[in-house]
Steps between C-alpha positions, in 0.01 A plus 500: 500500500875515565464234769301279264767531235777415744309191613442393142871543429591286799269221388635532148858458621407175671331377185801590289738311725294182518439222254778590257569214261679463170309326220813481284849552628698769317752375245765710673542715808752767405664730756495862388864547592777241482645623829336694780214727401546874557407592859493132602489462877623140493521196278179318587220425252320819604804702397518347152225626266431271205291434194288186463509427128184353341527446126214391271517129426345521153440812294710804577415854393831656601357734761613483861364643825662552839228424758500685833272334759336720761512487877514858627882513471497271804440158340457343156185329367703257292207268431199676348697812403810317385476136398142520375585807294803326350278205403247736340768687304668177388160384373510752215871483433641772727812428705450589868764593755362512854706740709581403858598850610616642831246668731446602860413145606855406396641809670514728195338826399578752227705484281545120505169410323569750222855371453359147477236571234743708293756222514235242413416683176868523412559131578216392270632719220850361552363145471247583227646263241527213749137541610357585152388846608493805276686763707277767346181328620579465868232615740446519874183388679417558864224458756426736789836608649657297218301731272667794670837339439408433135384860455825614663693300241306686231558846647852465648730343241816552302608385154801313631843597622741461206813511712385249762741217582207258519362448146149450643501858629574631150146408395183705538269441796205675332205262454337514157154478655332469838206303638385640836247296696324677789827688550612719786597824324461819703663575835382744766145518363165412662491182287864401564575150626690619807655163574674488162624857536635434850662168407670647195602847618491475880315699766673834447547526125562850372235677290745487208538122523125449535441710189776319310325165552145627454524364150209688347717808549791342311327418170655648187458450127768229530299290745413165335149415370292366787203272569331542839222318680339554837174420679257752638456281808868523597519671841864410571642674191216714360460535122599867517858371483449363149288798399762763588770303318279458192423874504870582518569267206232670293639846579840377381340345188619151595281218361299350785195288576318490836232255619318544831272205585221510754575190704797342674692562819861610491741229395278306258784396269346360184159520667370200308196454728384865485249588231621788287833538676605159367521653153789733584758247384329469160488877462868519596598239244301686233671824596843341472411358160348824372806691623737276303660321794369160385581553134650152458161335564 
């Protein structure tokens, strides 16, 4: 079974890296830092994390979401887990900010991805007026390893650093809600996606570091409300990842909704051609509306 999962992951990586296209170019591509990013190893594109800004063209509800594509912390599925998601969110008035974050394929492990997603949330809040985003309705959405990064943003955050020289860093990096799509969650478990753990933390991570980024163990009452979806057929990142996170949220009395669909391989994105699973995006939109994040509709 382990060999089958590894093979499936390898095939998935090839799929993620091929056929990426952009239906609509972002209105802006905004670097997260004006100068060099923290821990930058150079000054090439791979060393400069950025946000691809996609704003609704017509109605706007004021909510915004930072989107974290997956790719096992070794690549980024910027097409079906980035651009297509931005288009979907824009379709019902939500501003989308696709995060091009650092990962092992660019030569970076922990803590660079976490620094990038935290900074992304601060940057959107700093530019909230410019982009017509309510800074109190800013979420984070992630797929697979991007789901791990999104869940890390929701379990490892601060409320801002009041004395920071950079005004962006004075703002909170806590997301107001999370959407986790077939996320990697738990490390060092039988259902762990080992490639994501290795790419993020390295071969010889300490037990303390592994526990710190096993995000089901980091949930508190202050963790944001969360929507999760997974498929039962996912052998690359089994649904136990979503289940343990959902269970931790319930123990902490954090509002949460979990959907596990029967069909669909790992990496389905919107899954429009998969009966049943294709409805996850409708359920997610309903959840956001019912939770008050689309209150301007």
